[in-house]
Each structure stands twice: as structure tokens, then as C-alpha cells.
N, CA and C of each residue as an Amber inpcrd file, in Angstrom:
protein
   378
 176.3300000 -26.4950000 -56.9030000 176.5060000 -25.0670000 -56.7350000
 177.7370000 -24.8290000 -55.8760000 178.6260000 -23.9590000 -56.3210000
 179.8210000 -23.6590000 -55.5640000 179.7930000 -22.2170000 -55.1000000
 179.8470000 -22.0310000 -53.7940000 179.9290000 -20.7060000 -53.1910000
 181.1760000 -20.7220000 -52.3280000 182.1440000 -19.9440000 -52.6870000
 183.4030000 -20.0420000 -51.9690000 183.4920000 -19.1800000 -50.7110000
 182.6240000 -18.2170000 -50.5760000 182.7250000 -17.3060000 -49.4450000
 181.7280000 -17.6740000 -48.3450000 182.1990000 -17.7690000 -47.0970000
 181.2810000 -18.0500000 -45.9890000 180.1590000 -17.0080000 -45.8730000
 180.4430000 -15.7750000 -46.2560000 179.4370000 -14.7210000 -46.1730000
 178.2510000 -15.0260000 -47.0880000 178.5260000 -15.6450000 -48.2350000
 177.4400000 -16.0100000 -49.1430000 176.5530000 -17.0810000 -48.5130000
 177.1600000 -18.0320000 -47.8310000 176.4000000 -19.0750000 -47.1460000
 175.5360000 -18.4400000 -46.0570000 176.1060000 -17.4700000 -45.3690000
 175.3640000 -16.7790000 -44.3110000 174.1270000 -16.0860000 -44.8790000
 174.2970000 -15.3650000 -45.9710000 173.1930000 -14.6090000 -46.5680000
 172.1490000 -15.5310000 -47.2030000 172.5870000 -16.5350000 -47.9390000
 171.6610000 -17.3800000 -48.6890000 171.0250000 -18.4890000 -47.8520000
 171.6970000 -18.9360000 -46.7800000 171.1900000 -20.0890000 -46.0290000
 170.9710000 -19.8190000 -44.5440000 171.9520000 -19.2050000 -43.8750000
 171.8400000 -19.0140000 -42.4310000 170.7390000 -18.0160000 -42.0640000
 170.7700000 -16.8470000 -42.6350000 169.8010000 -15.8100000 -42.2730000
 168.3620000 -16.2720000 -42.5540000 168.0900000 -16.8740000 -43.7210000
 166.7270000 -17.3920000 -43.9110000 166.3580000 -18.4730000 -42.8860000
 167.2910000 -19.3390000 -42.5190000 166.9970000 -20.3750000 -41.5180000
 166.7350000 -19.7530000 -40.1470000 167.4650000 -18.6970000 -39.8260000
 167.2060000 -17.9860000 -38.5700000 165.8150000 -17.3690000 -38.5970000
 165.4540000 -16.7660000 -39.7110000 164.1100000 -16.1890000 -39.8470000
 163.0420000 -17.2710000 -39.6840000 163.2760000 -18.4310000 -40.2820000
 162.3240000 -19.5410000 -40.1680000 162.0780000 -19.8880000 -38.7050000
 163.1450000 -20.0140000 -37.9320000 163.0080000 -20.3690000 -36.5200000
 162.3940000 -19.2400000 -35.7070000 162.7530000 -18.0060000 -36.0290000
 162.1650000 -16.8680000 -35.3230000 160.6640000 -16.7940000 -35.5770000
 160.2660000 -16.9800000 -36.8320000 158.8410000 -16.9840000 -37.1700000
 158.1210000 -18.0550000 -36.3570000 158.7120000 -19.2240000 -36.2650000
 158.1160000 -20.3080000 -35.4890000 157.9410000 -19.8970000 -34.0260000
 158.9540000 -19.2830000 -33.4450000 158.8610000 -18.8090000 -32.0510000
 157.7960000 -17.7380000 -31.8960000 157.7660000 -16.7810000 -32.8010000
 156.7920000 -15.6970000 -32.7020000 155.3660000 -16.2410000 -32.7180000
 155.1110000 -17.1550000 -33.6340000 153.7470000 -17.6450000 -33.8310000
 153.3810000 -18.7210000 -32.8120000 154.2680000 -19.6720000 -32.5690000
 153.9380000 -20.7860000 -31.6680000 154.0910000 -20.4330000 -30.1890000
 155.1550000 -19.7270000 -29.8520000 155.4180000 -19.4260000 -28.4440000
 154.7450000 -18.1270000 -27.9810000 154.7740000 -17.1210000 -28.8440000
 154.2570000 -15.8020000 -28.4590000 152.8670000 -15.5190000 -29.0070000
 152.3460000 -16.4610000 -29.7950000 150.9800000 -16.3580000 -30.3370000
 150.7550000 -15.0990000 -31.1700000 151.7950000 -14.6780000 -31.8840000
 151.6640000 -13.5290000 -32.7770000 151.0330000 -13.9760000 -34.0890000
 150.4490000 -13.0460000 -34.7840000 149.9080000 -13.3270000 -36.1130000
 151.0530000 -13.3140000 -37.1280000 150.7620000 -13.8170000 -38.3210000
 151.7730000 -13.7560000 -39.3900000 152.1190000 -12.3050000 -39.7010000
 151.1160000 -11.4460000 -39.6430000 151.3390000 -10.0240000 -39.9220000
 152.2900000  -9.4170000 -38.8910000 152.0880000  -9.7470000 -37.6100000
 152.9580000  -9.2320000 -36.5530000 154.3810000  -9.7850000 -36.6940000
 154.5010000 -11.0740000 -37.0110000 155.8240000 -11.6840000 -37.2090000
 156.5380000 -11.0150000 -38.3770000 155.8110000 -10.7850000 -39.4590000
 156.3900000 -10.1220000 -40.6350000 156.8730000  -8.7230000 -40.2820000
 156.0870000  -8.0160000 -39.4990000 156.4430000  -6.6550000 -39.1080000
 157.7340000  -6.6210000 -38.2900000 157.8610000  -7.5310000 -37.3410000
 159.0760000  -7.5570000 -36.5080000 160.3110000  -7.8150000 -37.3610000
 160.2170000  -8.7700000 -38.2990000 161.3800000  -9.1300000 -39.1190000
 161.5230000  -8.2630000 -40.3670000 160.5650000  -7.3690000 -40.5830000
 160.5530000  -6.4990000 -41.7630000 160.6130000  -7.3130000 -43.0530000
 159.7370000  -8.3230000 -43.1070000 159.5840000  -9.1520000 -44.2910000
 158.0910000  -9.2040000 -44.6290000 157.7540000  -9.7850000 -45.7600000
 156.3530000  -9.8490000 -46.1660000 155.6260000 -10.9850000 -45.4360000
 154.3150000 -10.8600000 -45.3850000 153.5030000 -11.9420000 -44.8250000
 153.6540000 -13.2110000 -45.6610000 153.8470000 -13.0420000 -46.9690000
 154.0610000 -14.1950000 -47.8460000 155.3260000 -14.9480000 -47.4480000
 156.3770000 -14.2090000 -47.1100000 157.6180000 -14.8480000 -46.6690000
 157.3860000 -15.6190000 -45.3770000 156.6510000 -15.0350000 -44.4540000
 156.3280000 -15.7130000 -43.1980000 155.5940000 -17.0150000 -43.4940000
 154.6260000 -16.9580000 -44.3780000 153.8650000 -18.1470000 -44.7530000
 154.7690000 -19.2190000 -45.3480000 155.7110000 -18.8020000 -46.1800000
 156.6350000 -19.7590000 -46.7940000 157.5980000 -20.3580000 -45.7730000
 158.0280000 -19.5770000 -44.7990000 158.8700000 -20.1330000 -43.7300000
 158.0700000 -21.1590000 -42.9250000 156.8220000 -20.8550000 -42.6370000
 155.9770000 -21.7560000 -41.8390000 155.6890000 -23.0570000 -42.5640000
 155.5510000 -23.0120000 -43.8720000 155.2200000 -24.2190000 -44.6390000
 156.4610000 -24.9240000 -45.1910000 157.6380000 -24.4960000 -44.7510000
 158.9190000 -25.0880000 -45.1750000 159.1720000 -24.9700000 -46.6780000
 158.6190000 -23.9350000 -47.2870000 158.9280000 -23.6760000 -48.6900000
 160.2140000 -22.8600000 -48.8150000 160.6610000 -22.3150000 -47.7030000
 161.9110000 -21.5420000 -47.6550000 162.7650000 -22.0570000 -46.5090000
 164.0680000 -21.9700000 -46.7000000 165.0390000 -22.1330000 -45.6120000
 164.9980000 -23.4950000 -44.9320000 164.8580000 -24.5480000 -45.6960000
 164.8160000 -25.8610000 -45.0670000 166.1630000 -26.5790000 -45.0840000
 167.2030000 -25.9620000 -45.6470000 168.4940000 -26.6200000 -45.7760000
 169.2960000 -26.6670000 -44.4780000 169.1260000 -25.6860000 -43.6060000
 169.9280000 -25.5940000 -42.3770000 169.1130000 -26.0990000 -41.1940000
 169.7100000 -27.0180000 -40.4470000 169.0910000 -27.5490000 -39.2260000
 169.9490000 -27.1280000 -38.0370000 169.2980000 -26.6450000 -37.0010000
 170.0030000 -26.1700000 -35.8150000 169.9940000 -27.2260000 -34.7150000
 171.0110000 -27.1700000 -33.8710000 171.0900000 -28.0530000 -32.7120000
 170.1800000 -27.5090000 -31.6030000 169.9160000 -28.3210000 -30.6000000
 169.0790000 -27.8720000 -29.4730000 169.6360000 -26.6350000 -28.7820000
 170.9560000 -26.5900000 -28.4700000 171.4860000 -25.3620000 -27.8480000
 171.3380000 -24.1340000 -28.7560000 171.4990000 -24.3280000 -30.0520000
 171.3380000 -23.2110000 -30.9830000 169.8850000 -22.7390000 -30.9990000
 168.9610000 -23.6790000 -30.9760000 167.5480000 -23.3150000 -30.9500000
 167.1880000 -22.5440000 -29.6760000 167.8310000 -22.8810000 -28.5650000
 167.5990000 -22.1320000 -27.3190000 168.0510000 -20.6910000 -27.4700000
 169.1980000 -20.4810000 -28.1170000 169.6850000 -19.1150000 -28.3450000
 168.7510000 -18.3490000 -29.2760000 168.2310000 -19.0150000 -30.2780000
 167.3050000 -18.3650000 -31.2030000 166.0200000 -17.9910000 -30.4630000
 165.5450000 -18.8760000 -29.6040000 164.3310000 -18.6130000 -28.8130000
 164.5410000 -17.4060000 -27.8900000 165.7080000 -17.3170000 -27.2510000
 166.0060000 -16.1650000 -26.3920000 165.9730000 -14.8790000 -27.2110000
 166.5220000 -14.9500000 -28.4030000 166.5380000 -13.7800000 -29.2810000
 165.1160000 -13.4090000 -29.7010000 164.2970000 -14.4050000 -29.9880000
 162.8940000 -14.1440000 -30.3530000 162.1750000 -13.4400000 -29.2070000
 162.4430000 -13.8740000 -27.9790000 161.8350000 -13.2290000 -26.8080000
 162.2220000 -11.7510000 -26.7480000 163.5000000 -11.4720000 -26.9930000
 163.9790000 -10.0810000 -26.9900000 163.3050000  -9.2700000 -28.0910000
 163.1750000  -9.8750000 -29.2700000 162.5700000  -9.1710000 -30.4040000
 161.1110000  -8.8200000 -30.1360000 160.3900000  -9.7250000 -29.4990000
 158.9780000  -9.4670000 -29.2020000 158.8610000  -8.3180000 -28.2020000
 159.7410000  -8.2880000 -27.2190000 159.7010000  -7.2380000 -26.1910000
 160.2400000  -5.9020000 -26.7010000 161.1500000  -5.9590000 -27.6680000
 161.8400000  -4.7570000 -28.1450000 161.9470000  -4.8010000 -29.6680000
 160.8000000  -4.7790000 -30.3390000 160.7790000  -4.9780000 -31.7930000
 161.4870000  -3.8760000 -32.5740000 161.6100000  -2.6990000 -31.9940000
 162.2890000  -1.6260000 -32.7300000 163.7830000  -1.9170000 -32.9090000
 164.3210000  -2.8170000 -32.1040000 165.7240000  -3.2070000 -32.2290000
 165.8900000  -4.6180000 -32.7930000 164.8740000  -5.0890000 -33.5130000
 164.9120000  -6.4570000 -34.0540000 166.1080000  -6.6830000 -34.9690000
 166.4550000  -5.6950000 -35.7860000 167.5930000  -5.8880000 -36.6960000
 168.8990000  -6.0360000 -35.9140000 169.0120000  -5.3510000 -34.7920000
 170.1930000  -5.4930000 -33.9330000 170.2790000  -6.9220000 -33.3980000
 169.1560000  -7.4640000 -32.9450000 169.1470000  -8.8290000 -32.4160000
 169.4270000  -9.8480000 -33.5210000 168.9120000  -9.5880000 -34.7140000
 169.1740000 -10.4750000 -35.8500000 170.6600000 -10.4780000 -36.1840000
 171.2660000  -9.3120000 -36.1430000 172.7040000  -9.2130000 -36.3990000
 173.4790000  -9.9910000 -35.3390000 173.0950000  -9.8390000 -34.0870000
 173.7740000 -10.5640000 -33.0100000 173.6760000 -12.0740000 -33.2180000
 172.5320000 -12.5430000 -33.6770000 172.3760000 -13.9720000 -33.9590000
 173.3090000 -14.4090000 -35.0830000 173.3680000 -13.6310000 -36.1420000
 174.2260000 -14.0150000 -37.2650000 175.6930000 -14.0350000 -36.8500000
 176.0990000 -13.1120000 -36.0050000 177.4780000 -13.0970000 -35.5010000
 177.7320000 -14.3340000 -34.6320000 176.7540000 -14.6910000 -33.8120000
 176.8710000 -15.8660000 -32.9560000 177.1570000 -17.1280000 -33.7650000
 176.5560000 -17.2280000 -34.9410000 176.7080000 -18.4330000 -35.7580000
 177.9350000 -18.4310000 -36.6580000 178.6380000 -17.3310000 -36.7620000
 179.8510000 -17.3130000 -37.5750000 180.8810000 -18.2550000 -36.9600000
 181.4010000 -19.1240000 -37.7810000 182.3900000 -20.0820000 -37.3040000
 181.7690000 -21.2830000 -36.6080000 180.4420000 -21.3540000 -36.5690000
 179.7810000 -22.4900000 -35.9210000 179.8200000 -23.7070000 -36.8330000
 179.6750000 -24.8620000 -36.2410000 179.6410000 -26.0990000 -37.0270000
 178.4340000 -26.1090000 -37.9660000 177.3430000 -25.5120000 -37.5470000
 176.1490000 -25.4420000 -38.3900000 176.4480000 -24.6870000 -39.6810000
 177.1090000 -23.5480000 -39.5630000 177.4580000 -22.7730000 -40.7520000
 178.4900000 -23.5140000 -41.5920000 179.4530000 -24.1400000 -40.9410000
 180.4760000 -24.9010000 -41.6750000 179.8600000 -26.0670000 -42.4470000
 178.8910000 -26.7570000 -41.8440000 178.2090000 -27.8560000 -42.5400000
 177.5130000 -27.3420000 -43.7920000 176.8260000 -26.2250000 -43.6640000
 176.1420000 -25.6430000 -44.8230000 177.1520000 -25.2400000 -45.8930000
 178.2880000 -24.6980000 -45.4800000 179.3260000 -24.2840000 -46.4200000
 179.8840000 -25.4980000 -47.1570000 180.2000000 -26.5610000 -46.4130000
 180.7260000 -27.7820000 -47.0260000 179.7120000 -28.4060000 -47.9820000
 178.4510000 -28.3500000 -47.6150000 177.3970000 -28.9320000 -48.4410000
 177.3050000 -28.2430000 -49.8040000 177.5580000 -26.9470000 -49.8310000
 177.4040000 -26.1690000 -51.0570000 178.7110000 -25.8410000 -51.7590000
 179.8190000 -26.2700000 -51.1880000 181.1150000 -26.0190000 -51.8190000
 182.0350000 -27.1920000 -51.5080000 182.1820000 -28.0810000 -52.4640000
 182.9870000 -29.2930000 -52.2840000 184.4570000 -28.9830000 -52.0310000
 184.8970000 -27.7740000 -52.3300000 186.3010000 -27.4130000 -52.1400000
 186.6300000 -27.0580000 -50.6830000 185.6300000 -26.9300000 -49.8370000
 185.8800000 -26.5850000 -48.4350000 186.4470000 -27.8220000 -47.7270000
 187.6520000 -27.6940000 -47.1570000 188.2490000 -28.8570000 -46.4860000
 187.5210000 -29.2030000 -45.1910000 187.6260000 -30.4660000 -44.7760000
 186.9630000 -30.9160000 -43.5420000 187.4450000 -30.1470000 -42.3230000
 188.6910000 -29.7410000 -42.3170000 189.2330000 -28.9930000 -41.1850000
 189.4320000 -27.5240000 -41.5580000 188.4350000 -26.9490000 -42.1510000
 188.4780000 -25.5470000 -42.5630000 188.4340000 -24.6430000 -41.3250000
 189.2150000 -23.5710000 -41.3490000 189.1960000 -22.6160000 -40.2430000
 189.0220000 -21.1780000 -40.7370000 188.4790000 -21.0400000 -41.9250000
 188.3040000 -19.7090000 -42.5120000 187.4630000 -18.8070000 -41.6140000
 186.3660000 -19.3190000 -41.1040000 185.4460000 -18.5010000 -40.3110000
 185.9250000 -18.2810000 -38.8820000 186.7160000 -19.1860000 -38.3820000
 187.0890000 -19.0980000 -36.9750000 188.3490000 -18.2920000 -36.7190000
 189.1020000 -17.9980000 -37.7500000 190.3200000 -17.2070000 -37.5730000
 190.1220000 -15.8340000 -38.1900000 190.3920000 -14.8380000 -37.4030000
 190.3020000 -13.4650000 -37.8930000 191.6850000 -12.9880000 -38.2900000
 191.7660000 -12.4010000 -39.4530000 193.0280000 -11.8890000 -39.9590000
 193.0020000 -10.3840000 -39.8460000 194.0160000  -9.8520000 -39.2210000
 194.0900000  -8.3960000 -39.1090000 194.8210000  -7.8590000 -40.3220000
 194.1930000  -6.9650000 -41.0230000 194.7930000  -6.3670000 -42.2170000
 195.5610000  -5.1290000 -41.7700000 196.7990000  -5.0800000 -42.1710000
 197.6570000  -3.9620000 -41.7580000 197.8010000  -2.9640000 -42.8740000
């Protein structure tokens, strides 16, 4: 499968992997039900179940420091669930240009060079 845009990798792989880790934090650390976890992330209980059983989002693996950031975000979401989408957006921005996202991009697009800098350089359009 070839996906040339980093944004596609973010939507198809990163965001589901973030949801998987958030669900894990909600249920294991905060002792929320699947229904409560689904409500915070505005997804179905079935999706929560699939994240928990690794039927979804198993392609992306996070480093320990990344998992700490995800856990901090989960804590914020539990305390302030009405702004969960804001926190989710902040997480996705945090991972733009990360090695984790680049690995996923390279895995799904053989044309991505080893020293790719597409995500890390911002181009100002005039």
C-alpha cells in the first residue's frame, strides 16, 4: 500500500493508535467503563472493545516518553472531557514530524527516503 501524504498516515494509523492508548489509560488507570471511554473519545463502545482486544490500531508502537505524554493527555481528558477533542488535536500535533510517525510512513510508502524531512519542515506559502 502506498500513501504518499503524511496526513494520510496520521489519519489512518496515528490517530487510531492514540485512541488505543487513551482507551487503555481510561480503563486501566482511571477505571472507567468502556461506555465512559467511548463517550470521552466520541467513538462507539464497539470501537473501544476493538482497541482493547488489539483488533484495531496495532501497527504503531509508541516509545516510553511518548506513552507518558499520552497518559498525561488521558488524565486531562478524564478531568475535562468536554475538551477531549482539543486534547486529541494537541496529541496529534505533538506527533507530527516524530520518528514514530516517520516509521509508520516509511512502512506504508517505500518511496519515503530514510532522511525524509517533509513533516519537520514547514513551508510558508506566499
